[in-house]
C-alpha positions in Angstrom: -33.4 -65.9 48.0 -30.8 -67.1 45.2 -27.3 -65.9 44.5 -28.9 -64.8 40.7 -31.6 -62.4 42.3 -29.5 -61.1 45.5 -26.0 -60.8 43.8 -27.4 -57.8 41.6 -29.8 -56.4 43.8 -27.6 -53.3 45.2 -27.2 -52.4 41.2 -30.7 -52.9 40.2 -31.8 -50.9 43.1 -29.5 -47.8 41.6 -31.0 -44.9 39.8 -31.7 -45.8 35.7 -30.3 -43.7 33.3 -32.3 -43.1 30.1 -29.9 -44.3 27.1 -31.4 -45.8 23.9 -29.0 -48.5 22.2 -31.5 -48.7 19.4 -30.5 -52.2 18.5 -33.6 -54.2 19.1 -33.2 -55.0 22.7 -35.1 -53.4 25.6 -32.3 -52.5 28.3 -32.0 -50.9 31.4 -28.9 -49.0 32.1 -27.4 -48.6 35.7 -24.2 -47.6 37.3 -22.6 -48.4 40.7 -19.1 -49.3 41.9 -17.3 -47.5 39.1 -19.1 -49.7 36.6 -22.2 -49.2 34.4 -24.5 -52.2 34.0 -26.5 -53.0 31.2 -29.2 -55.6 31.3 -30.6 -56.5 27.9 -33.2 -58.8 26.6 -34.7 -59.2 23.1 -37.2 -56.4 22.3 -40.9 -57.1 21.6 -41.7 -58.6 18.0 -37.7 -58.3 17.4 -35.6 -61.4 16.2 -32.8 -63.0 18.1 -29.0 -62.9 16.7 -26.5 -60.6 16.9 -27.1 -57.1 18.7 -24.6 -54.0 18.9 -24.4 -51.9 21.8 -22.6 -48.4 21.6 -21.4 -47.5 24.7 -22.8 -44.3 26.1 -20.5 -41.2 26.7 -18.4 -41.4 29.8 -18.0 -45.2 29.5 -14.5 -45.9 28.7 -14.2 -49.8 29.4 -12.3 -51.8 27.0 -14.0 -54.9 27.6 -17.4 -56.2 28.8 -17.8 -58.8 31.6 -21.0 -60.9 31.0 -22.3 -61.3 34.3 -23.1 -64.5 35.4 -21.6 -66.4 32.2 -17.8 -66.5 32.9 -17.0 -64.5 29.6 -16.0 -61.4 28.5 -16.6 -59.3 25.1 -13.9 -56.7 23.7 -15.0 -53.0 23.2 -14.1 -51.9 19.9 -14.8 -48.3 18.5 -16.7 -47.8 21.6 -19.2 -50.6 20.9 -19.6 -54.7 21.7 -21.6 -57.2 20.1 -23.0 -60.1 21.5 -25.6 -62.8 20.5 -29.1 -63.3 21.7 -29.9 -67.0 20.4 -33.7 -67.0 21.4 -36.2 -64.6 22.0 -35.9 -65.3 25.7 -32.6 -64.5 26.0 -31.0 -62.1 28.4 -27.5 -60.8 29.3 -26.3 -58.4 31.8 -23.2 -56.6 31.1 -20.6 -54.6 33.3 -18.1 -52.5 32.0 -15.9 -49.6 33.7 -16.8 -46.4 33.8 
């Protein structure tokens, strides 16, 4: 089993929360260990490019860690923006609750 699958397993196995980021991505929102996790990929029939994620109420982090990519994104006015370069691009984000 690779670490790319094994490491996020405890988060993936938690309850999902209903939240619509309404930005042309397919998402899954989870919470574990004092953090919210957003799993995101390009939505069906959507275009690559920059996507804005408005964080749900109760998520108060000032920066988002892009899991497995060694980078962070600032949260400005309760939202962050990231790029999806191709239709198969996906990211996992971690932000403090």
